[in-house]
N, C-alpha and C positions, 0 to 999 in steps of 0.2 A: 503494500500500499504507500504509496508515493504521499510524502510529507509527513510520513510517521516514523518513529524510531522505538526499535526493541528497548523497552526499560528494565526487563528482568526475565528470569526463565523459572518457569514453576513445571514440577515433574511429579504426577502420580504413580508411584511404583506398587507393585502387587507386593504383598507380604509385609513382614514385621519391618517397620521402618524409624529409625531415630532420627525424628524431624530435625533437631537443633544441630546432629552433626551431618546429615544428610548420608546418613548409612543404611543401606538396606541389608539388616541383619540376616534376613533368610528370604529368599523368593525360589520357592522350589520349582516352579515354571520356568524360570530364568537361568536357574541352576547359579544364583547369586547366593553367597554366604559372606556377610559382612563386607558387602560390596560398597566402596567409597564413590557413591554416585555423584555426590555434591563437588568431591573433590576433583573429581575427573571433569566434570562440566567446567568447574572454576579454571582449571588447567588451560581450558582451551576459549574461553569465555569470560571477558573483564566486565560482568555485571551482575545484579544480586541475583541468587539463585535460592529457590526454596523445593526441597525434597521432602514428600511425605506419602503417606499410603494413600493408594489410588480411591478406596472407598471413603477413607477419612474426608478426602477433597470433594469427593461427590455427596457427602452429607452436608458439608459446610457451604456448598453451591446451592443444594435444596434449601438449606436453612435461609440463606440470603436471598435467593432469587427463584426459589421453586415452590414446592409445596408444603415445606415447613416455615414460611414466612410469618407465619402467626402463631407460632408455638414455640415454647421454651425447652421442650423435650421431646425428643424422638430419635427413632433408631432407622437407619437406611440399611437395607438388606440387599447386597449385590450377588448374585448367583451366575456365574459364567465358567471360566476356566476352574475356579476355585470357589469359595464361598466367603463373603467377608461382609461385616457390617461397620457402618459410622456410628457411633452413639454421642447424642447431644443433650446435656443435662444442664438446665439453667440456662441455656442459650450457649453453652460452650461444648467444645469438643472434649470428650472424656477419653482418656489414652489409656489408663490403667498406669500401675508403677512400673511395667517394662514396655510400654507403648504398645500393648498388643491386646487392648480391652475389645478389639472388633474381630479377632480371629475366630470366628464362631464356627468355622470348616472342621475346627480339631474337635468339635463336641462330639460326645458319645451317643448316638441316636438310639442306641437299646442295648439289652442286656450281652446280646450276641457278640458285640464288639469288643467287651471288655477282655482282658489279658493279649489282645493283639498289639502287634508294633505298626506305629504310624508315624514313622521318622519323615516322611517325605509330604506324603498327602493327608489329610486329617481325615479321621472316621466319618463324620457327615459329608464330606467333600468325595470321599470315595464312592459314595451312593448317589449323591445329590446334585453335585456340580453338573457341568457340561460334558466336562472330562469324564467322571465317573458313570453319567447316563450312557454315554457312546461305548465306555470301556464294557459296562455290562451287557449293554445291546450285543457288541461285537462277541462277548463269551456265550451267550445265549444262542446266537445264529452261526456259530462256528462251523458246525456241519451242514448249514442249508445255504452258505453264500459263498462265494469266491474270495480269495485273498483281497483283491483288489476291490471288491465290493466292500468287505469288511474294514480295510485300511482307510476309505473313504467315509465310512458311516459317521456321521456326526448326533449330536443331540437334537438338533433340529430335525434331521431326518426321524429320529425315533417321535418327536412330537409330531409331525406331519402324518407319518403311520398310525398315531395313537387318535388321529382327528379322523382319519379314516376306517377306524375300529379295527385295526390288525390286532389280534390276540397278542403276538409277541410283543408289540409296543406297549400294549395295556398291562402286561406282565413287568415291564420296566418301569412305566410311569405310576402305576397304581399300587405295585408291590415291591418296594424299592430294596427291600432285603436279599430279594430272591437273585440268584445267579451264582 
């Protein structure tokens, strides 16, 4: 845009992010572990830089400009590759003691998930995120579809099939703990 200048950089990163330091402590989908995103950007750009969790930023956006404008308390839940939440209490973002308050993808959705290891993707994410839904569909259909079809299968495909009342998709979408 002509006549305008960039005044700063803001980045929303998936996973636990130490916003003051600009370090993404863990982002499974990007394979980042203690990734110094702000420092990397600062080495290249001489601008103010803000790095925060992507869902926290979405919650702040809704609070200021969207559905949360007339409230002081809200939770924004984002379901995509993973599952996260931005928590607003008394008009301010609640981060928790380790800046991981919205990492609800790590919740245990049922007793059958106890005693299992979830080092990468959380228990809830493993069944209810877009990634988890597609993975469970691939597992269910592994003997019925070609390798190429399975590799290209997405959560959106599962939802489309469920809208078309295909039985396999109903199992995935309505009975999330199966497969």
